[in-house]
VMD Tcl script that builds the backbone (N, CA, C; Angstrom):
set m [mol new atoms 450]
animate dup $m
set s [atomselect $m all]
$s set {name element resname resid chain x y z} {
  {N N MET 1 A -25.896 10.544 -2.782}
  {CA C MET 1 A -24.461 10.354 -2.631}
  {C C MET 1 A -24.184 8.900 -2.265}
  {N N SER 2 A -23.180 8.311 -2.912}
  {CA C SER 2 A -22.878 6.910 -2.647}
  {C C SER 2 A -22.152 6.765 -1.308}
  {N N LYS 3 A -22.293 5.573 -0.751}
  {CA C LYS 3 A -21.649 5.272 0.521}
  {C C LYS 3 A -20.138 5.164 0.333}
  {N N ASN 4 A -19.395 5.654 1.323}
  {CA C ASN 4 A -17.936 5.571 1.261}
  {C C ASN 4 A -17.471 4.126 1.154}
  {N N LYS 5 A -16.414 3.926 0.390}
  {CA C LYS 5 A -15.743 2.631 0.291}
  {C C LYS 5 A -14.612 2.614 1.305}
  {N N ASN 6 A -14.343 1.451 1.861}
  {CA C ASN 6 A -13.311 1.300 2.885}
  {C C ASN 6 A -12.021 0.770 2.268}
  {N N ILE 7 A -10.941 1.482 2.514}
  {CA C ILE 7 A -9.635 1.102 1.988}
  {C C ILE 7 A -8.659 0.936 3.139}
  {N N LEU 8 A -7.957 -0.181 3.117}
  {CA C LEU 8 A -6.896 -0.455 4.084}
  {C C LEU 8 A -5.557 -0.081 3.443}
  {N N VAL 9 A -4.779 0.738 4.141}
  {CA C VAL 9 A -3.446 1.128 3.693}
  {C C VAL 9 A -2.446 0.370 4.557}
  {N N VAL 10 A -1.674 -0.502 3.934}
  {CA C VAL 10 A -0.735 -1.361 4.659}
  {C C VAL 10 A 0.685 -0.967 4.301}
  {N N ASN 11 A 1.486 -0.719 5.332}
  {CA C ASN 11 A 2.896 -0.391 5.166}
  {C C ASN 11 A 3.745 -1.393 5.925}
  {N N GLY 12 A 4.788 -1.863 5.265}
  {CA C GLY 12 A 5.658 -2.876 5.838}
  {C C GLY 12 A 6.843 -2.325 6.598}
  {N N PRO 13 A 7.883 -3.149 6.718}
  {CA C PRO 13 A 9.011 -2.839 7.583}
  {C C PRO 13 A 9.753 -1.559 7.211}
  {N N ASN 14 A 10.131 -0.851 8.244}
  {CA C ASN 14 A 10.950 0.362 8.192}
  {C C ASN 14 A 10.237 1.582 7.632}
  {N N LEU 15 A 9.002 1.437 7.182}
  {CA C LEU 15 A 8.292 2.605 6.677}
  {C C LEU 15 A 7.885 3.544 7.807}
  {N N ASN 16 A 7.896 3.050 9.029}
  {CA C ASN 16 A 7.694 3.918 10.192}
  {C C ASN 16 A 8.854 4.893 10.376}
  {N N LEU 17 A 9.969 4.661 9.699}
  {CA C LEU 17 A 11.143 5.532 9.804}
  {C C LEU 17 A 11.204 6.579 8.699}
  {N N LEU 18 A 10.189 6.644 7.853}
  {CA C LEU 18 A 10.198 7.634 6.777}
  {C C LEU 18 A 10.368 9.038 7.344}
  {N N GLY 19 A 11.085 9.844 6.606}
  {CA C GLY 19 A 11.380 11.202 7.044}
  {C C GLY 19 A 12.687 11.296 7.800}
  {N N SER 20 A 13.171 10.153 8.275}
  {CA C SER 20 A 14.430 10.165 9.017}
  {C C SER 20 A 15.429 9.141 8.489}
  {N N ARG 21 A 15.099 8.463 7.400}
  {CA C ARG 21 A 16.025 7.473 6.848}
  {C C ARG 21 A 16.174 7.664 5.349}
  {N N GLN 22 A 17.381 7.672 4.889}
  {CA C GLN 22 A 17.705 7.720 3.464}
  {C C GLN 22 A 16.789 8.680 2.698}
  {N N ASN 23 A 16.767 9.929 3.128}
  {CA C ASN 23 A 15.890 10.919 2.506}
  {C C ASN 23 A 16.155 11.090 1.016}
  {N N ASP 24 A 17.384 10.824 0.582}
  {CA C ASP 24 A 17.697 10.916 -0.845}
  {C C ASP 24 A 16.936 9.873 -1.655}
  {N N ILE 25 A 16.536 8.784 -1.031}
  {CA C ILE 25 A 15.771 7.730 -1.704}
  {C C ILE 25 A 14.286 7.870 -1.420}
  {N N TYR 26 A 13.924 8.092 -0.149}
  {CA C TYR 26 A 12.525 8.012 0.269}
  {C C TYR 26 A 11.852 9.355 0.506}
  {N N GLY 27 A 12.610 10.438 0.469}
  {CA C GLY 27 A 12.026 11.756 0.667}
  {C C GLY 27 A 12.007 12.179 2.121}
  {N N ASN 28 A 11.451 13.363 2.365}
  {CA C ASN 28 A 11.473 13.974 3.692}
  {C C ASN 28 A 10.194 13.803 4.488}
  {N N LEU 29 A 9.124 13.350 3.853}
  {CA C LEU 29 A 7.862 13.209 4.581}
  {C C LEU 29 A 7.851 11.963 5.439}
  {N N GLY 30 A 7.315 12.098 6.637}
  {CA C GLY 30 A 7.119 10.949 7.495}
  {C C GLY 30 A 5.844 10.216 7.109}
  {N N LEU 31 A 5.690 9.007 7.618}
  {CA C LEU 31 A 4.505 8.212 7.298}
  {C C LEU 31 A 3.227 8.902 7.767}
  {N N GLY 32 A 3.270 9.576 8.896}
  {CA C GLY 32 A 2.102 10.308 9.382}
  {C C GLY 32 A 1.656 11.389 8.413}
  {N N GLU 33 A 2.620 12.088 7.819}
  {CA C GLU 33 A 2.286 13.135 6.838}
  {C C GLU 33 A 1.719 12.528 5.556}
  {N N ILE 34 A 2.291 11.424 5.132}
  {CA C ILE 34 A 1.760 10.728 3.949}
  {C C ILE 34 A 0.326 10.288 4.225}
  {N N ASN 35 A 0.101 9.716 5.400}
  {CA C ASN 35 A -1.255 9.272 5.763}
  {C C ASN 35 A -2.226 10.441 5.793}
  {N N GLN 36 A -1.817 11.573 6.325}
  {CA C GLN 36 A -2.696 12.742 6.381}
  {C C GLN 36 A -3.053 13.214 4.973}
  {N N ASN 37 A -2.087 13.211 4.073}
  {CA C ASN 37 A -2.375 13.568 2.683}
  {C C ASN 37 A -3.409 12.621 2.080}
  {N N LEU 38 A -3.303 11.344 2.417}
  {CA C LEU 38 A -4.271 10.362 1.916}
  {C C LEU 38 A -5.655 10.586 2.518}
  {N N ILE 39 A -5.704 10.924 3.790}
  {CA C ILE 39 A -6.995 11.220 4.433}
  {C C ILE 39 A -7.664 12.387 3.730}
  {N N ASP 40 A -6.899 13.438 3.473}
  {CA C ASP 40 A -7.447 14.611 2.790}
  {C C ASP 40 A -7.966 14.244 1.405}
  {N N LEU 41 A -7.203 13.473 0.662}
  {CA C LEU 41 A -7.634 13.037 -0.661}
  {C C LEU 41 A -8.835 12.108 -0.562}
  {N N GLY 42 A -8.816 11.222 0.420}
  {CA C GLY 42 A -9.912 10.271 0.597}
  {C C GLY 42 A -11.264 10.939 0.760}
  {N N LYS 43 A -11.283 12.082 1.403}
  {CA C LYS 43 A -12.546 12.817 1.581}
  {C C LYS 43 A -13.132 13.225 0.238}
  {N N THR 44 A -12.290 13.589 -0.702}
  {CA C THR 44 A -12.787 13.994 -2.023}
  {C C THR 44 A -13.158 12.792 -2.884}
  {N N LEU 45 A -12.626 11.619 -2.546}
  {CA C LEU 45 A -12.874 10.411 -3.335}
  {C C LEU 45 A -13.981 9.529 -2.755}
  {N N ASN 46 A -14.576 9.944 -1.637}
  {CA C ASN 46 A -15.591 9.124 -0.953}
  {C C ASN 46 A -15.041 7.772 -0.501}
  {N N VAL 47 A -13.847 7.809 0.079}
  {CA C VAL 47 A -13.286 6.594 0.654}
  {C C VAL 47 A -12.904 6.857 2.108}
  {N N THR 48 A -13.054 5.839 2.915}
  {CA C THR 48 A -12.638 5.867 4.312}
  {C C THR 48 A -11.389 5.014 4.423}
  {N N LEU 49 A -10.367 5.552 5.060}
  {CA C LEU 49 A -9.077 4.879 5.127}
  {C C LEU 49 A -8.783 4.355 6.526}
  {N N GLU 50 A -8.195 3.183 6.552}
  {CA C GLU 50 A -7.637 2.618 7.776}
  {C C GLU 50 A -6.163 2.380 7.501}
  {N N PHE 51 A -5.307 2.735 8.457}
  {CA C PHE 51 A -3.863 2.633 8.259}
  {C C PHE 51 A -3.277 1.571 9.174}
  {N N PHE 52 A -2.313 0.827 8.626}
  {CA C PHE 52 A -1.631 -0.205 9.395}
  {C C PHE 52 A -0.182 -0.267 8.936}
  {N N GLN 53 A 0.722 -0.246 9.900}
  {CA C GLN 53 A 2.147 -0.410 9.612}
  {C C GLN 53 A 2.719 -1.410 10.592}
  {N N SER 54 A 3.529 -2.331 10.070}
  {CA C SER 54 A 4.202 -3.273 10.953}
  {C C SER 54 A 5.543 -3.681 10.368}
  {N N ASN 55 A 6.467 -3.956 11.254}
  {CA C ASN 55 A 7.762 -4.495 10.873}
  {C C ASN 55 A 7.762 -6.017 10.930}
  {N N HIS 56 A 6.603 -6.604 11.212}
  {CA C HIS 56 A 6.495 -8.048 11.436}
  {C C HIS 56 A 5.577 -8.692 10.407}
  {N N GLU 57 A 6.117 -9.647 9.695}
  {CA C GLU 57 A 5.387 -10.311 8.615}
  {C C GLU 57 A 4.085 -10.944 9.094}
  {N N GLY 58 A 4.115 -11.627 10.208}
  {CA C GLY 58 A 2.916 -12.298 10.716}
  {C C GLY 58 A 1.805 -11.324 11.064}
  {N N LEU 59 A 2.159 -10.168 11.617}
  {CA C LEU 59 A 1.139 -9.159 11.932}
  {C C LEU 59 A 0.512 -8.594 10.666}
  {N N ILE 60 A 1.314 -8.435 9.633}
  {CA C ILE 60 A 0.767 -7.972 8.349}
  {C C ILE 60 A -0.199 -9.015 7.797}
  {N N ILE 61 A 0.175 -10.269 7.868}
  {CA C ILE 61 A -0.701 -11.348 7.393}
  {C C ILE 61 A -2.008 -11.354 8.178}
  {N N ASP 62 A -1.933 -11.247 9.500}
  {CA C ASP 62 A -3.158 -11.205 10.317}
  {C C ASP 62 A -4.052 -10.042 9.907}
  {N N LYS 63 A -3.457 -8.878 9.665}
  {CA C LYS 63 A -4.239 -7.700 9.276}
  {C C LYS 63 A -4.888 -7.907 7.918}
  {N N LEU 64 A -4.146 -8.439 6.982}
  {CA C LEU 64 A -4.709 -8.709 5.664}
  {C C LEU 64 A -5.857 -9.710 5.744}
  {N N GLN 65 A -5.692 -10.753 6.522}
  {CA C GLN 65 A -6.767 -11.738 6.670}
  {C C GLN 65 A -8.016 -11.104 7.257}
  {N N SER 66 A -7.859 -10.203 8.222}
  {CA C SER 66 A -9.028 -9.568 8.836}
  {C C SER 66 A -9.740 -8.635 7.864}
  {N N ALA 67 A -9.029 -8.143 6.857}
  {CA C ALA 67 A -9.640 -7.241 5.876}
  {C C ALA 67 A -10.762 -7.931 5.112}
  {N N LYS 68 A -10.660 -9.212 4.941}
  {CA C LYS 68 A -11.676 -9.961 4.181}
  {C C LYS 68 A -13.030 -9.936 4.884}
  {N N THR 69 A -13.019 -9.846 6.197}
  {CA C THR 69 A -14.277 -9.945 6.953}
  {C C THR 69 A -14.737 -8.632 7.575}
  {N N ASN 70 A -14.025 -7.523 7.323}
  {CA C ASN 70 A -14.439 -6.275 7.988}
  {C C ASN 70 A -14.816 -5.168 7.003}
  {N N SER 71 A -15.438 -5.528 5.913}
  {CA C SER 71 A -15.977 -4.559 4.945}
  {C C SER 71 A -14.913 -3.741 4.216}
  {N N THR 72 A -13.730 -4.287 4.053}
  {CA C THR 72 A -12.701 -3.622 3.267}
  {C C THR 72 A -12.996 -3.858 1.789}
  {N N HIS 73 A -12.987 -2.782 1.010}
  {CA C HIS 73 A -13.273 -2.886 -0.426}
  {C C HIS 73 A -12.008 -2.973 -1.269}
  {N N GLY 74 A -10.878 -2.505 -0.729}
  {CA C GLY 74 A -9.621 -2.545 -1.461}
  {C C GLY 74 A -8.477 -2.127 -0.566}
  {N N MET 75 A -7.261 -2.323 -1.059}
  {CA C MET 75 A -6.081 -2.051 -0.245}
  {C C MET 75 A -5.013 -1.342 -1.061}
  {N N LEU 76 A -4.313 -0.449 -0.398}
  {CA C LEU 76 A -3.129 0.217 -0.923}
  {C C LEU 76 A -1.965 -0.352 -0.120}
  {N N ILE 77 A -1.000 -0.969 -0.804}
  {CA C ILE 77 A 0.003 -1.757 -0.092}
  {C C ILE 77 A 1.417 -1.371 -0.500}
  {N N ASN 78 A 2.243 -1.048 0.511}
  {CA C ASN 78 A 3.685 -0.910 0.345}
  {C C ASN 78 A 4.322 -1.867 1.340}
  {N N LEU 79 A 4.749 -3.002 0.857}
  {CA C LEU 79 A 5.311 -4.024 1.746}
  {C C LEU 79 A 6.773 -3.798 2.084}
  {N N GLY 80 A 7.380 -2.723 1.569}
  {CA C GLY 80 A 8.800 -2.530 1.829}
  {C C GLY 80 A 9.571 -3.752 1.372}
  {N N ALA 81 A 10.547 -4.170 2.150}
  {CA C ALA 81 A 11.397 -5.308 1.775}
  {C C ALA 81 A 10.620 -6.615 1.634}
  {N N PHE 82 A 9.467 -6.746 2.288}
  {CA C PHE 82 A 8.676 -7.972 2.135}
  {C C PHE 82 A 8.167 -8.141 0.703}
  {N N THR 83 A 8.147 -7.055 -0.066}
  {CA C THR 83 A 7.774 -7.131 -1.477}
  {C C THR 83 A 8.600 -8.188 -2.192}
  {N N HIS 84 A 9.870 -8.266 -1.841}
  {CA C HIS 84 A 10.832 -9.078 -2.560}
  {C C HIS 84 A 11.108 -10.421 -1.892}
  {N N THR 85 A 10.453 -10.669 -0.750}
  {CA C THR 85 A 10.819 -11.867 0.018}
  {C C THR 85 A 9.647 -12.712 0.501}
  {N N SER 86 A 8.445 -12.168 0.561}
  {CA C SER 86 A 7.392 -12.865 1.298}
  {C C SER 86 A 6.390 -13.611 0.421}
  {N N ILE 87 A 6.622 -14.898 0.309}
  {CA C ILE 87 A 5.647 -15.759 -0.345}
  {C C ILE 87 A 4.415 -15.903 0.556}
  {N N ALA 88 A 4.605 -15.834 1.865}
  {CA C ALA 88 A 3.477 -15.953 2.802}
  {C C ALA 88 A 2.478 -14.809 2.615}
  {N N ILE 89 A 2.953 -13.592 2.424}
  {CA C ILE 89 A 2.037 -12.470 2.188}
  {C C ILE 89 A 1.385 -12.619 0.821}
  {N N TYR 90 A 2.124 -13.058 -0.172}
  {CA C TYR 90 A 1.551 -13.338 -1.492}
  {C C TYR 90 A 0.392 -14.342 -1.360}
  {N N ASP 91 A 0.633 -15.436 -0.650}
  {CA C ASP 91 A -0.421 -16.444 -0.458}
  {C C ASP 91 A -1.639 -15.865 0.258}
  {N N THR 92 A -1.404 -14.977 1.218}
  {CA C THR 92 A -2.509 -14.331 1.929}
  {C C THR 92 A -3.319 -13.458 0.984}
  {N N LEU 93 A -2.649 -12.681 0.168}
  {CA C LEU 93 A -3.350 -11.816 -0.786}
  {C C LEU 93 A -4.173 -12.641 -1.771}
  {N N LEU 94 A -3.652 -13.787 -2.184}
  {CA C LEU 94 A -4.436 -14.683 -3.040}
  {C C LEU 94 A -5.669 -15.199 -2.296}
  {N N ALA 95 A -5.489 -15.570 -1.051}
  {CA C ALA 95 A -6.581 -16.155 -0.271}
  {C C ALA 95 A -7.696 -15.162 0.014}
  {N N ILE 96 A -7.348 -13.914 0.286}
  {CA C ILE 96 A -8.407 -12.961 0.644}
  {C C ILE 96 A -9.072 -12.353 -0.580}
  {N N ASP 97 A -8.385 -12.371 -1.713}
  {CA C ASP 97 A -8.970 -11.968 -2.996}
  {C C ASP 97 A -9.654 -10.599 -2.953}
  {N N LEU 98 A -8.935 -9.599 -2.456}
  {CA C LEU 98 A -9.405 -8.214 -2.476}
  {C C LEU 98 A -8.526 -7.421 -3.438}
  {N N PRO 99 A -9.103 -6.468 -4.164}
  {CA C PRO 99 A -8.284 -5.677 -5.078}
  {C C PRO 99 A -7.295 -4.803 -4.311}
  {N N PHE 100 A -6.082 -4.685 -4.863}
  {CA C PHE 100 A -5.091 -3.825 -4.230}
  {C C PHE 100 A -4.169 -3.226 -5.273}
  {N N VAL 101 A -3.613 -2.072 -4.893}
  {CA C VAL 101 A -2.577 -1.416 -5.676}
  {C C VAL 101 A -1.291 -1.476 -4.861}
  {N N GLU 102 A -0.224 -1.905 -5.509}
  {CA C GLU 102 A 1.100 -1.945 -4.896}
  {C C GLU 102 A 1.786 -0.607 -5.162}
  {N N VAL 103 A 2.332 -0.004 -4.121}
  {CA C VAL 103 A 3.036 1.272 -4.277}
  {C C VAL 103 A 4.434 1.198 -3.669}
  {N N HIS 104 A 5.319 1.988 -4.257}
  {CA C HIS 104 A 6.680 2.133 -3.731}
  {C C HIS 104 A 7.106 3.579 -3.906}
  {N N LEU 105 A 7.744 4.124 -2.907}
  {CA C LEU 105 A 8.251 5.495 -2.970}
  {C C LEU 105 A 9.367 5.627 -4.006}
  {N N SER 106 A 10.306 4.696 -3.976}
  {CA C SER 106 A 11.432 4.741 -4.907}
  {C C SER 106 A 11.100 3.895 -6.135}
  {N N ASN 107 A 11.859 4.130 -7.195}
  {CA C ASN 107 A 11.711 3.305 -8.389}
  {C C ASN 107 A 12.490 2.020 -8.145}
  {N N ILE 108 A 11.779 0.950 -7.817}
  {CA C ILE 108 A 12.451 -0.303 -7.456}
  {C C ILE 108 A 13.272 -0.866 -8.613}
  {N N PHE 109 A 12.970 -0.456 -9.844}
  {CA C PHE 109 A 13.698 -0.967 -11.008}
  {C C PHE 109 A 14.992 -0.197 -11.268}
  {N N ALA 110 A 15.183 0.912 -10.577}
  {CA C ALA 110 A 16.412 1.693 -10.702}
  {C C ALA 110 A 17.352 1.435 -9.527}
  {N N ARG 111 A 16.990 0.468 -8.713}
  {CA C ARG 111 A 17.776 0.180 -7.514}
  {C C ARG 111 A 18.472 -1.175 -7.656}
  {N N GLU 112 A 18.882 -1.762 -6.546}
  {CA C GLU 112 A 19.584 -3.038 -6.575}
  {C C GLU 112 A 18.739 -4.095 -7.298}
  {N N LYS 113 A 19.422 -4.997 -7.973}
  {CA C LYS 113 A 18.737 -6.009 -8.785}
  {C C LYS 113 A 17.720 -6.822 -7.976}
  {N N PHE 114 A 18.033 -7.149 -6.720}
  {CA C PHE 114 A 17.099 -7.955 -5.933}
  {C C PHE 114 A 15.772 -7.240 -5.701}
  {N N ARG 115 A 15.761 -5.907 -5.814}
  {CA C ARG 115 A 14.522 -5.154 -5.628}
  {C C ARG 115 A 13.654 -5.127 -6.883}
  {N N HIS 116 A 14.152 -5.616 -7.983}
  {CA C HIS 116 A 13.388 -5.598 -9.227}
  {C C HIS 116 A 12.250 -6.609 -9.216}
  {N N ALA 117 A 12.349 -7.613 -8.390}
  {CA C ALA 117 A 11.329 -8.664 -8.343}
  {C C ALA 117 A 10.346 -8.395 -7.204}
  {N N SER 118 A 9.072 -8.473 -7.527}
  {CA C SER 118 A 8.011 -8.328 -6.522}
  {C C SER 118 A 7.124 -9.568 -6.575}
  {N N TYR 119 A 6.939 -10.183 -5.431}
  {CA C TYR 119 A 6.047 -11.341 -5.387}
  {C C TYR 119 A 4.595 -10.960 -5.641}
  {N N ILE 120 A 4.220 -9.722 -5.320}
  {CA C ILE 120 A 2.795 -9.394 -5.363}
  {C C ILE 120 A 2.349 -8.634 -6.611}
  {N N SER 121 A 3.273 -8.148 -7.425}
  {CA C SER 121 A 2.889 -7.332 -8.586}
  {C C SER 121 A 1.938 -8.049 -9.527}
  {N N ARG 122 A 2.166 -9.316 -9.755}
  {CA C ARG 122 A 1.348 -10.038 -10.734}
  {C C ARG 122 A -0.105 -10.210 -10.308}
  {N N ILE 123 A -0.407 -10.018 -9.015}
  {CA C ILE 123 A -1.794 -10.150 -8.564}
  {C C ILE 123 A -2.405 -8.812 -8.155}
  {N N ALA 124 A -1.620 -7.741 -8.266}
  {CA C ALA 124 A -2.125 -6.388 -7.978}
  {C C ALA 124 A -2.925 -5.894 -9.181}
  {N N ILE 125 A -3.875 -4.981 -8.934}
  {CA C ILE 125 A -4.558 -4.386 -10.084}
  {C C ILE 125 A -3.650 -3.385 -10.781}
  {N N GLY 126 A -2.619 -2.924 -10.079}
  {CA C GLY 126 A -1.632 -2.023 -10.662}
  {C C GLY 126 A -0.488 -1.788 -9.706}
  {N N VAL 127 A 0.607 -1.264 -10.247}
  {CA C VAL 127 A 1.806 -0.980 -9.468}
  {C C VAL 127 A 2.251 0.442 -9.789}
  {N N ILE 128 A 2.490 1.218 -8.746}
  {CA C ILE 128 A 2.985 2.586 -8.915}
  {C C ILE 128 A 4.282 2.702 -8.120}
  {N N THR 129 A 5.351 3.054 -8.815}
  {CA C THR 129 A 6.668 3.048 -8.200}
  {C C THR 129 A 7.485 4.235 -8.677}
  {N N GLY 130 A 8.179 4.884 -7.741}
  {CA C GLY 130 A 9.153 5.879 -8.115}
  {C C GLY 130 A 8.724 7.330 -8.021}
  {N N PHE 131 A 7.552 7.612 -7.501}
  {CA C PHE 131 A 7.072 8.989 -7.441}
  {C C PHE 131 A 7.088 9.561 -6.029}
  {N N GLY 132 A 7.895 8.975 -5.153}
  {CA C GLY 132 A 7.949 9.449 -3.778}
  {C C GLY 132 A 6.577 9.354 -3.136}
  {N N PRO 133 A 6.238 10.271 -2.243}
  {CA C PRO 133 A 4.926 10.232 -1.579}
  {C C PRO 133 A 3.748 10.286 -2.558}
  {N N LYS 134 A 3.965 10.842 -3.741}
  {CA C LYS 134 A 2.889 10.887 -4.747}
  {C C LYS 134 A 2.510 9.482 -5.212}
  {N N SER 135 A 3.394 8.500 -5.041}
  {CA C SER 135 A 3.030 7.122 -5.396}
  {C C SER 135 A 1.783 6.693 -4.639}
  {N N TYR 136 A 1.694 7.084 -3.371}
  {CA C TYR 136 A 0.510 6.754 -2.570}
  {C C TYR 136 A -0.717 7.487 -3.112}
  {N N VAL 137 A -0.548 8.745 -3.459}
  {CA C VAL 137 A -1.660 9.551 -3.981}
  {C C VAL 137 A -2.181 8.939 -5.276}
  {N N TYR 138 A -1.271 8.654 -6.208}
  {CA C TYR 138 A -1.680 8.066 -7.483}
  {C C TYR 138 A -2.305 6.690 -7.268}
  {N N GLY 139 A -1.731 5.933 -6.345}
  {CA C GLY 139 A -2.283 4.611 -6.043}
  {C C GLY 139 A -3.687 4.691 -5.479}
  {N N LEU 140 A -3.907 5.633 -4.564}
  {CA C LEU 140 A -5.245 5.786 -3.979}
  {C C LEU 140 A -6.254 6.223 -5.034}
  {N N MET 141 A -5.853 7.115 -5.909}
  {CA C MET 141 A -6.764 7.559 -6.962}
  {C C MET 141 A -7.145 6.393 -7.868}
  {N N ALA 142 A -6.172 5.590 -8.264}
  {CA C ALA 142 A -6.439 4.450 -9.135}
  {C C ALA 142 A -7.290 3.398 -8.437}
  {N N LEU 143 A -6.975 3.114 -7.187}
  {CA C LEU 143 A -7.742 2.116 -6.437}
  {C C LEU 143 A -9.167 2.582 -6.218}
  {N N SER 144 A -9.345 3.840 -5.846}
  {CA C SER 144 A -10.682 4.380 -5.642}
  {C C SER 144 A -11.499 4.276 -6.909}
  {N N ASP 145 A -10.912 4.659 -8.023}
  {CA C ASP 145 A -11.615 4.557 -9.307}
  {C C ASP 145 A -12.025 3.114 -9.568}
  {N N HIS 146 A -11.138 2.182 -9.318}
  {CA C HIS 146 A -11.421 0.764 -9.550}
  {C C HIS 146 A -12.569 0.247 -8.672}
  {N N ILE 147 A -12.516 0.544 -7.382}
  {CA C ILE 147 A -13.545 -0.023 -6.495}
  {C C ILE 147 A -14.869 0.725 -6.578}
  {N N GLN 148 A -14.853 1.988 -6.972}
  {CA C GLN 148 A -16.103 2.726 -7.129}
  {C C GLN 148 A -16.898 2.163 -8.311}
  {N N LYS 149 A -16.196 1.632 -9.315}
  {CA C LYS 149 A -16.847 1.055 -10.495}
  {C C LYS 149 A -17.338 -0.365 -10.253}
  {N N ALA 150 A -16.784 -1.015 -9.241}
  {CA C ALA 150 A -17.112 -2.435 -8.984}
  {C C ALA 150 A -18.512 -2.581 -8.410}
}
mol reanalyze $m
mol bondsrecalc $m
mol representation Tube
mol addrep $m
């Protein structure tokens, strides 16, 4: 049996409020429930997950930088609003050069025009958007497949 791969799951601002904010857009599951679903799936995929959520750009950058040196094989990332605003996180992702999948609960292309642009999509191995909590599931499956082959 192959050794588990380590995946960092990063969630940006306001995702800690899932389940209690704009349920018509983001669904009824809280972030803890989404994470538990990923843990359950991770066991079948031979991946070990670490979860991180912050409302602060600098803390996200620090966490991403530490991923380069702590045996992280890939990342599942939902930056929330930082997707559309943070060149600093984009630069960090370039610097650490780890594979990642960008995920979004809502279809960012069916929402306000400013949400259509993502700074990080062009450097992600893939983008999954619009499937609610399943976006994380599909993203983890794709990322696991990618890093297991590497």
